[in-house]
Structure formats: C-alpha cells, structure tokens
C-alpha positions as CSV (number, residue, x, y, z in Angstrom):
1,X,63.0,109.7,99.9
2,X,62.6,105.9,100.0
3,X,66.0,104.6,101.2
4,X,67.8,106.1,104.2
5,X,70.0,105.0,107.1
6,X,70.2,106.0,110.7
7,X,72.4,108.9,111.8
8,X,75.3,106.7,112.9
9,X,76.9,105.3,109.8
10,X,79.9,106.5,107.9
11,X,79.3,109.4,105.5
12,X,79.8,108.8,101.8
13,X,79.9,110.8,98.5
14,X,78.8,109.4,95.2
15,X,80.4,111.0,92.1
16,X,78.9,110.1,88.7
17,X,76.0,108.7,90.7
18,X,73.5,107.9,87.9
19,X,70.2,106.6,89.3
20,X,72.0,105.5,92.5
21,X,72.6,101.8,92.1
22,X,76.0,102.1,93.9
23,X,74.6,104.4,96.5
24,X,71.8,101.9,97.3
25,X,74.3,99.2,97.9
26,X,76.3,101.4,100.3
27,X,73.1,102.6,102.1
28,X,72.2,98.9,102.7
29,X,75.6,98.5,104.3
30,X,74.9,101.3,106.7
31,X,76.6,104.3,104.9
32,X,74.9,107.7,104.9
33,X,74.9,109.6,101.6
34,X,76.0,113.2,102.0
35,X,76.5,114.4,98.4
36,X,76.1,113.1,94.9
37,X,76.5,114.5,91.4
38,X,75.7,113.5,87.8
39,X,75.1,115.2,84.5
40,X,71.9,113.3,83.5
41,X,68.8,115.2,84.7
42,X,66.5,112.2,84.7
43,X,69.0,110.1,86.6
44,X,69.4,112.9,89.2
45,X,65.7,113.1,89.6
46,X,65.5,109.4,90.2
47,X,68.4,109.6,92.7
48,X,66.6,112.5,94.5
49,X,63.3,110.6,94.7
50,X,65.0,107.6,96.4
51,X,67.8,109.2,98.5
52,X,67.1,112.9,99.1
53,X,68.0,116.4,98.0
54,X,71.8,116.2,98.5
55,X,72.3,115.5,94.8
56,X,73.4,118.1,92.2
57,X,72.8,117.9,88.5
58,X,75.8,119.1,86.4
59,X,79.3,118.2,85.2
60,X,81.7,117.2,87.9
61,X,84.1,119.8,86.6
62,X,81.9,122.5,88.0
63,X,81.9,121.1,91.6
64,X,84.4,122.9,93.8
65,X,82.9,122.3,97.3
66,X,82.2,119.0,99.1
67,X,80.9,118.1,102.5
68,X,83.0,115.9,104.8
69,X,82.9,112.2,104.0
70,X,84.5,109.0,105.2
71,X,84.2,107.3,101.8
72,X,84.1,108.6,98.2
73,X,82.6,106.2,95.6
74,X,81.9,106.6,91.9
75,X,82.1,105.2,88.4
76,X,83.7,107.7,86.0
77,X,82.2,107.3,82.5
78,X,83.8,104.3,80.8
79,X,83.1,104.6,77.1
80,X,86.7,105.5,76.4
81,X,87.8,102.2,77.9
82,X,85.0,99.9,76.9
83,X,85.4,97.1,74.3
84,X,82.2,98.3,72.7
85,X,83.7,101.7,71.9
86,X,86.7,102.7,69.8
87,X,88.9,102.7,72.9
88,X,90.7,105.9,71.9
89,X,93.7,106.5,74.2
90,X,93.1,110.2,74.4
91,X,89.3,110.1,74.8
92,X,88.5,113.0,77.1
93,X,86.1,110.7,79.0
94,X,89.2,108.8,80.1
95,X,90.3,111.8,82.1
96,X,87.2,112.4,84.3
97,X,88.9,110.2,87.0
98,X,91.1,113.2,87.7
99,X,88.2,115.1,89.2
100,X,87.4,112.0,91.3
101,X,91.0,112.0,92.6
102,X,90.8,115.8,93.2
103,X,87.9,115.2,95.6
104,X,90.0,112.5,97.4
105,X,92.8,115.0,97.6
106,X,90.5,117.7,99.1
107,X,88.7,115.5,101.6
108,X,91.2,112.7,102.4
109,X,88.5,110.1,103.2
110,X,89.3,106.9,105.0
111,X,88.7,105.0,101.7
112,X,87.5,105.5,98.1
113,X,86.0,103.1,95.6
114,X,86.1,103.4,91.8
115,X,83.9,101.2,89.6
116,X,84.6,100.8,85.9
117,X,84.9,98.4,83.0
118,X,87.6,95.6,83.4
119,X,89.8,97.3,80.7
120,X,90.5,100.1,83.2
121,X,92.9,97.9,85.1
122,X,95.3,97.5,82.1
123,X,95.2,101.2,81.1
124,X,97.7,104.0,81.5
125,X,95.0,105.9,83.4
126,X,94.9,103.2,86.1
127,X,98.6,103.4,86.5
128,X,98.2,107.2,87.1
129,X,95.4,106.7,89.5
130,X,97.6,104.3,91.6
131,X,100.5,106.8,91.5
132,X,98.3,109.7,92.7
133,X,96.7,107.6,95.4
134,X,100.0,106.4,96.8
135,X,101.3,110.0,96.8
136,X,98.3,110.9,98.9
137,X,99.1,108.1,101.4
138,X,96.6,105.4,100.2
139,X,97.2,101.8,99.7
140,X,95.3,100.8,96.5
141,X,94.3,97.7,94.6
142,X,92.0,96.7,91.8
143,X,90.1,93.5,90.9
144,X,87.6,92.4,88.3
145,X,84.5,91.1,90.0
146,X,81.8,89.0,88.4
147,X,78.4,90.3,89.7
148,X,77.0,86.7,89.5
149,X,79.5,85.7,92.2
150,X,77.7,88.1,94.6
151,X,74.1,87.1,94.1
152,X,73.3,89.2,91.0
153,X,71.5,87.1,88.3
154,X,73.8,88.5,85.6
155,X,77.4,87.7,84.6
156,X,78.4,91.3,84.5
157,X,82.1,91.9,85.1
158,X,83.3,95.2,86.6
159,X,86.6,96.5,87.8
160,X,86.5,97.6,91.4
161,X,89.4,99.8,92.7
162,X,89.7,100.3,96.4
163,X,92.0,102.8,98.1
164,X,92.6,102.9,101.9
165,X,94.4,105.3,104.2
166,X,95.1,102.6,106.8
167,X,95.4,98.9,106.1
168,X,95.2,97.0,102.9
169,X,92.2,97.3,100.7
170,X,89.4,94.8,101.3
171,X,87.4,93.0,98.7
172,X,84.2,91.0,99.3
173,X,84.3,87.2,99.6
174,X,82.5,85.3,96.9
175,X,79.0,84.2,98.0
176,X,77.7,82.4,94.9
177,X,79.3,79.9,92.5
178,X,78.9,78.8,89.0
179,X,77.0,75.5,89.4
180,X,78.8,74.0,86.3
181,X,82.1,74.3,88.2
182,X,80.7,72.9,91.4
183,X,79.4,74.8,94.4
184,X,81.2,74.5,97.8
185,X,79.4,72.9,100.7
186,X,76.9,75.3,102.4
187,X,77.3,77.9,99.6
188,X,74.9,79.1,97.0
189,X,74.7,78.6,93.2
190,X,74.5,81.6,90.8
191,X,71.0,83.2,90.8
192,X,69.2,82.6,87.5
193,X,66.9,84.6,85.3
194,X,64.0,82.5,86.6
195,X,64.9,83.4,90.2
196,X,64.7,87.1,89.3
197,X,61.8,87.4,86.9
198,X,60.0,84.0,86.9
199,X,57.0,85.3,88.9
200,X,56.3,88.2,86.5
201,X,53.4,87.8,83.9
202,X,54.6,86.5,80.5
203,X,52.4,89.2,79.0
204,X,53.5,92.6,80.3
205,X,50.6,94.2,82.3
206,X,52.0,97.8,82.0
207,X,52.3,98.1,85.8
208,X,55.5,99.0,87.6
209,X,57.6,99.3,84.4
210,X,56.5,95.8,83.2
211,X,55.9,97.4,79.9
212,X,55.9,95.8,76.4
213,X,56.6,97.1,72.9
214,X,54.7,96.8,69.7
215,X,56.9,94.5,67.4
216,X,56.2,94.1,63.7
217,X,54.8,90.9,62.3
218,X,58.3,90.1,60.9
219,X,59.8,90.7,64.3
220,X,57.4,88.2,65.9
221,X,58.3,85.6,63.3
222,X,62.0,86.2,64.1
223,X,61.4,85.9,67.8
224,X,59.4,82.7,67.4
225,X,62.3,81.1,65.4
226,X,64.8,81.4,68.2
227,X,64.7,78.8,71.0
228,X,65.8,79.3,74.6
229,X,69.5,80.0,74.5
230,X,69.4,80.5,70.7
231,X,70.4,83.5,68.7
232,X,70.2,85.0,65.2
233,X,71.8,81.9,63.6
234,X,68.6,80.0,64.4
235,X,66.5,82.2,62.2
236,X,65.8,81.0,58.6
237,X,67.6,82.9,56.0
238,X,64.5,84.6,54.6
239,X,64.0,86.3,58.0
240,X,67.5,87.6,58.3
241,X,68.3,91.1,57.2
242,X,71.0,91.4,54.5
243,X,73.6,92.8,56.8
244,X,73.4,89.8,59.0
245,X,73.6,87.4,56.1
246,X,76.8,89.1,55.0
247,X,78.2,89.1,58.6
248,X,79.2,85.4,58.8
249,X,81.3,85.8,62.0
250,X,80.7,87.1,65.4
251,X,77.4,88.5,66.7
252,X,76.5,85.3,68.6
253,X,74.3,87.3,71.1
254,X,72.4,89.3,68.5
255,X,68.8,88.4,68.7
256,X,69.8,86.1,71.5
257,X,67.3,84.5,73.9
258,X,68.0,84.1,77.6
259,X,68.0,80.9,79.5
260,X,65.7,80.4,82.4
261,X,68.3,78.4,84.4
262,X,71.3,80.7,83.9
263,X,72.1,84.3,84.8
264,X,71.5,86.9,82.2
265,X,74.4,88.4,80.3
266,X,75.3,92.1,80.9
267,X,72.2,94.3,80.9
268,X,73.0,97.4,78.8
269,X,71.1,100.5,78.1
270,X,69.2,99.2,75.0
271,X,68.0,95.9,76.5
272,X,64.6,96.6,74.9
273,X,66.2,96.0,71.4
274,X,66.9,92.3,70.9
275,X,69.0,93.1,67.8
276,X,71.5,94.6,70.3
277,X,72.2,91.5,72.3
278,X,70.8,88.6,74.3
279,X,67.7,90.3,75.5
280,X,64.8,88.1,74.4
281,X,62.7,86.7,77.2
282,X,63.4,82.9,77.8
283,X,59.9,82.0,76.9
284,X,57.7,84.9,75.7
285,X,58.0,86.3,72.2
286,X,59.4,89.6,73.2
287,X,62.5,91.4,74.6
288,X,62.7,91.8,78.4
289,X,60.7,94.6,80.0
290,X,62.1,97.5,82.0
291,X,60.9,95.8,85.2
292,X,62.7,92.6,84.3
293,X,65.9,94.4,83.4
294,X,65.7,96.3,86.7
295,X,65.3,93.0,88.6
296,X,68.2,91.4,86.7
297,X,70.2,94.5,87.9
298,X,68.9,93.7,91.5
299,X,66.9,97.0,91.9
300,X,64.0,96.4,94.3
301,X,60.5,96.8,92.9
302,X,59.9,99.8,95.2
303,X,62.9,101.8,93.7
304,X,61.3,104.7,91.9
305,X,62.6,105.5,88.4
306,X,61.7,108.8,86.8
307,X,61.9,109.9,83.2
308,X,60.9,108.6,79.8
309,X,61.1,104.9,78.8
310,X,64.4,105.5,77.1
311,X,65.8,107.6,80.0
312,X,64.8,104.9,82.5
313,X,66.4,102.2,80.3
314,X,69.6,104.2,80.2
315,X,69.5,104.5,84.0
316,X,69.0,100.8,84.5
317,X,71.7,99.7,82.0
318,X,74.3,102.2,83.3
319,X,73.8,101.3,87.0
320,X,76.1,99.3,89.2
321,X,74.0,96.4,90.4
322,X,73.0,97.3,94.0
323,X,73.7,93.7,95.2
324,X,77.3,93.9,93.9
325,X,77.7,97.4,95.4
326,X,76.4,96.0,98.7
327,X,79.1,93.3,98.7
328,X,81.8,95.9,98.0
329,X,80.3,98.3,100.6
330,X,80.3,95.6,103.3
331,X,83.9,94.9,102.7
332,X,84.8,98.6,102.9
333,X,82.6,99.0,106.0
334,X,84.4,96.2,107.8
335,X,87.7,97.9,107.0
336,X,86.5,101.2,108.5
337,X,85.0,99.5,111.5
338,X,88.1,97.5,112.3
339,X,91.1,99.5,111.1
340,X,90.4,103.2,110.8
341,X,87.7,105.9,111.0
342,X,87.9,109.5,109.8
343,X,86.6,111.8,112.5
344,X,85.2,114.5,110.2
345,X,87.1,116.4,107.6
346,X,89.2,119.6,107.7
347,X,87.5,120.6,104.5
348,X,83.9,122.1,104.8
349,X,83.5,123.8,101.5
350,X,79.9,123.4,100.4
351,X,78.0,126.4,101.7
352,X,74.5,125.6,100.5
353,X,72.5,122.4,99.9
354,X,71.4,121.6,96.4
355,X,67.9,122.9,95.9
356,X,65.1,120.4,95.2
357,X,64.7,119.5,91.6
358,X,61.5,120.2,89.7
359,X,59.3,117.1,89.4
360,X,59.8,114.9,86.4
361,X,56.9,112.8,85.2
362,X,57.2,109.1,85.7
363,X,57.3,106.7,82.8
364,X,53.5,106.2,83.1
365,X,53.0,109.9,82.3
366,X,55.8,110.5,79.8
367,X,56.1,109.3,76.3
368,X,59.4,108.0,74.9
C-alpha cells in the first residue's frame, strides 16, 4: 500500500473505482477509503497495490453489503452517454447509476459524488438521479468542470454531481486560468505539456512506463511531416491512407501533435495510437508514452500500475485525474467539516473483508 491517511479522516467508498484516480484525490484531501469495487481485474490489482485490500473485483450488481461511510464516490461507466459512442437511450450501461444510488439509500452518507461525461447532465438519467436523491433528503447539483482549471495539464471536461444531506453542494473554486483569456492577479495559468513531461527523455528509456513502440518506416515519415500543433492535414497526400483522403471533413485531431506550451487534449485509453487523436509528442517522432500519459493525468511517478501495456493504458485513460479529484474532494471535505458529519452508519452489512488478490505481473514482466 503506497497511499494512506491517518485514522481521523471521513470514511469513503469508491464504486467503479478503476485504478483509483478518484480515490487518490480524496485520500490527498484526508479521506479514508473503506471499500471499493470494479470489474476490471488489472485495475483492481492496481488499486489494491496502492490503497490496500478493501477493494473487490466484480460487477457492482453483486455487491449487497457495504461498510459505513461518510461519502460515496464513483464514475458509473459512461459509454452510453459519450459523444464517441452511439449514445443509445436504452444502453444498459446508462442504468448502472441505479446501483450507485442504491448504496446511497442503504448508507445515507453525508455526501456523494458522481463523475461522468458532460452529456450526463442533459440526460433523462440525470433527472432521475436528482429525483431519487431529493426523495432521500439530499440537495443535489451538477456542473461541468474543466480539469485544466484545477491544475491538470489537460483540457478534460467532466460532469461532477454532488449530493449533500445538509447544506448546499460545494464545488471547488478555479485555481488555474487559460492564459489566452487573461490570468487574474496572483493566480496561475493553465499547466502545459512541457510542465508535465518536459523533463523526461525524448527517447523512451523503458523505465517507469516510459516505454516506446516500434513504428513502421511509413509511420515515421508521417510523424515527421506533422509540425507541433499540426495534424493529418499536414501530411502529403502520398502518405495518407485512402480512407483519410476520402474523409474531407472532421478528424482535425487524428495524427495530431501536441503543443509544448498548452495543455494536452483529453487522454483516452488508446493514447499510444496517434491515428486515434492528438497524441504525438510535441517534439519527438512518436506518440506519448505510458509515463507521459500518466503525468498528463496527474498520477505521481510512484503510483504503481499493474497489468499489461494495454491494460495499463486503459487504466490511465479511464481514470479521473487525481488533481481534479483532489479539488472536488477538498470542496466536499470543507462541507463535511463545516456543516455536517455522519457519526457512523446504521448499516453494517459487509461481514468479511475482500481477500488479497493474487499478484499480477507488472508491465515490465508482462507482454501486451
């Protein structure tokens, strides 16, 4: 276990925890994790390595017992809402929030936090979440937060929904500003790609997830044709695949190169494939490495990821940036400290702790 708090902070539960990006932000704000669950075995192994054995691997539908908690947090899978998906109104993934709210109903924590894609806030599911929360006695509100406004070197926008049993929901105050729009006196500009990864070797050394790929000769020619901030439109026609030549609109981030002096765009699960988005290094002729992606997500270098290269990339891309989670957690902590505090819970249902997980080889020992 690498990240822990003392025995005096509020207790928290993380549902759909993934690798633990959201938990890490809450731990930094003084919360004590008591229980977590996720379906991804590699992500659960990563969570356990960093936070302890209170995590369970399996579907949330199978969880019937929870320990007491002051706060419940979680990000129900968002593919059913995402603009990248088909946005099917009856996608079963849109309904997993019901299990989240079931845990709120069972434990009646002081507060809960749901993280999701911005489209959640305009969905019918969000209206139902609000209705259920109010019936349980919670005040609830949701906002779209830009991670760059809270010190994350990435313009990742996420919906944050906060419910509180006493007082109005609190949201964090912006700490960083877009320098193109002016930075208030005594405040900070957005953190940039260079701030996050500028000290790492241009040629990946293979250590601490700073791992490269083996691009083809044609891929290297394509990379070299794209300037800083450029994209596939900068490649000569003879280097473009036929599907790109036929696609004359959209796709402005495909084969895109990052800027040194700006935040990254959203880091997704396939950041190692530049044909999927703006993932080329600002200077080197390659996509960003796993270590660079983790830093752009604000994971510290001593956070231990377990699994294959592909599994670790999925964990990094799916995570809530810990620095964004810390900002949200600090706002929730101030609410609990000033307005209300649950003194335990009437529901003590979990009879046994989750057994330790079998070891999973790290990326250095596992092939992708």
